[in-house]
C-alpha positions as CSV (number, residue, x, y, z in Angstrom):
1,M,32.7,-5.8,-11.6
2,G,29.8,-5.3,-9.2
3,R,28.4,-2.0,-8.4
4,D,29.0,-0.5,-4.9
5,I,25.6,-0.3,-3.4
6,R,25.6,2.1,-0.5
7,Q,23.5,1.5,2.5
8,L,20.8,4.0,3.4
9,G,21.1,5.7,6.7
10,P,18.4,7.3,8.7
11,Y,19.5,10.7,7.4
12,S,19.9,9.8,3.7
13,R,18.8,12.4,1.2
14,G,17.1,9.7,-0.9
15,I,14.6,9.0,1.9
16,M,13.9,12.7,2.6
17,R,13.3,13.4,-1.1
18,G,11.4,10.2,-1.8
19,S,13.9,9.0,-4.4
20,V,14.8,5.6,-3.0
21,D,15.6,3.1,-5.8
22,G,12.6,0.7,-5.8
23,R,14.8,-2.3,-6.6
24,T,16.6,-2.1,-3.2
25,R,15.4,-3.6,0.0
26,S,14.5,-0.1,1.3
27,G,12.6,0.7,-1.9
28,R,10.6,-2.5,-1.7
29,F,9.8,-1.8,1.9
30,I,8.5,1.7,1.0
31,R,6.6,0.4,-2.0
32,A,4.9,-2.3,0.1
33,M,4.0,0.2,2.8
34,V,2.5,2.6,0.2
35,A,0.5,-0.3,-1.3
36,D,-0.8,-1.3,2.2
37,L,-1.7,2.3,3.1
38,E,-3.5,2.8,-0.3
39,K,-5.6,-0.3,0.4
40,H,-6.2,1.0,3.9
41,V,-7.8,4.2,2.6
42,G,-10.1,2.4,0.2
43,G,-7.8,1.6,-2.8
44,A,-8.0,5.0,-4.8
45,P,-6.4,7.6,-2.6
46,S,-6.9,11.3,-3.4
47,V,-4.0,13.5,-4.1
48,T,-3.7,14.7,-0.5
49,E,-4.0,11.1,0.8
50,R,-1.2,10.1,-1.5
51,L,1.0,12.9,-0.1
52,V,0.3,11.7,3.4
53,I,0.8,8.0,2.5
54,G,4.2,8.8,0.8
55,R,5.3,10.8,3.9
56,I,4.2,8.0,6.3
57,A,6.2,5.4,4.3
58,R,9.4,7.5,4.3
59,I,9.1,8.3,8.0
60,W,8.5,4.7,8.8
61,M,11.6,3.8,6.8
62,Q,13.7,6.4,8.7
63,L,12.3,5.0,12.0
64,E,13.2,1.5,11.1
65,L,16.8,2.7,10.3
66,L,17.0,4.6,13.5
67,D,15.7,1.6,15.5
68,G,18.6,-0.5,14.0
69,K,21.0,2.2,15.1
70,I,19.6,2.3,18.6
71,A,19.5,-1.4,18.9
72,A,23.3,-1.5,17.9
73,G,24.1,1.0,20.6
74,E,25.3,3.5,18.1
75,C,22.9,6.3,18.8
76,N,23.5,9.7,20.3
77,D,21.2,12.4,21.8
78,H,20.5,13.9,18.3
79,D,19.3,10.4,17.1
80,R,17.0,10.0,20.1
81,R,15.4,13.5,19.6
82,V,15.0,12.8,15.9
83,H,13.4,9.4,16.8
84,G,11.0,11.0,19.2
85,A,10.0,13.7,16.7
86,L,9.6,11.2,13.9
87,N,7.4,9.0,16.1
88,N,5.2,12.0,16.9
89,T,4.9,13.0,13.3
90,L,4.0,9.4,12.3
91,R,1.4,9.3,14.9
92,L,-0.3,12.5,13.7
93,L,-0.1,11.4,10.1
94,I,-1.7,8.1,10.8
95,R,-4.4,9.9,12.7
96,E,-5.0,12.0,9.5
97,I,-5.7,8.9,7.3
98,G,-7.6,7.1,10.1
99,L,-6.9,4.1,12.2
100,K,-9.8,2.0,10.8
101,P,-9.6,0.9,7.2
102,T,-12.0,2.5,4.7
103,A,-14.3,0.3,2.7
104,A,-13.2,0.1,-1.0
105,K,-15.1,2.6,-3.1
106,P,-18.0,1.1,-5.0
107,I,-17.8,0.8,-8.7
108,S,-20.4,3.0,-10.5
109,L,-23.0,1.6,-12.9
110,A,-21.3,3.5,-15.8
111,D,-18.0,1.9,-15.0
112,R,-19.5,-1.5,-14.9
113,L,-21.2,-1.0,-18.2
114,R,-18.0,0.3,-19.8
115,T,-16.2,-2.8,-18.5
116,A,-18.9,-5.1,-19.8
117,Q,-18.7,-3.5,-23.2
118,Q,-14.9,-3.7,-23.3
119,E,-15.0,-7.4,-22.4
120,G,-17.6,-8.0,-25.1
121,R,-15.3,-6.5,-27.7
122,S,-12.2,-8.4,-26.7
């Protein structure tokens, strides 16, 4: 017997809490978005950047789900207000991490030497 996999909706608790199963299409979408945004900020985000990146990915997922609802003609006034609020929040969060990608952080000499020593031992 197959498991009943429930579809995520724009107001699903899993999206709000950040507990979307990474094996689902939604989870893969969020994981890919996080990876792209981490690369955008230079590859090694700080704690605060990780928080913002996680929020951006979840909001983007919600917006995608709301867009589908709107395209299907199944939206109401509440959905439109939420969509507008999420769009504004996304805009402000993207402004926080910057529109232009950050160059990758350079590797320090100590890290290069440590890597060379480890490769020599292997």
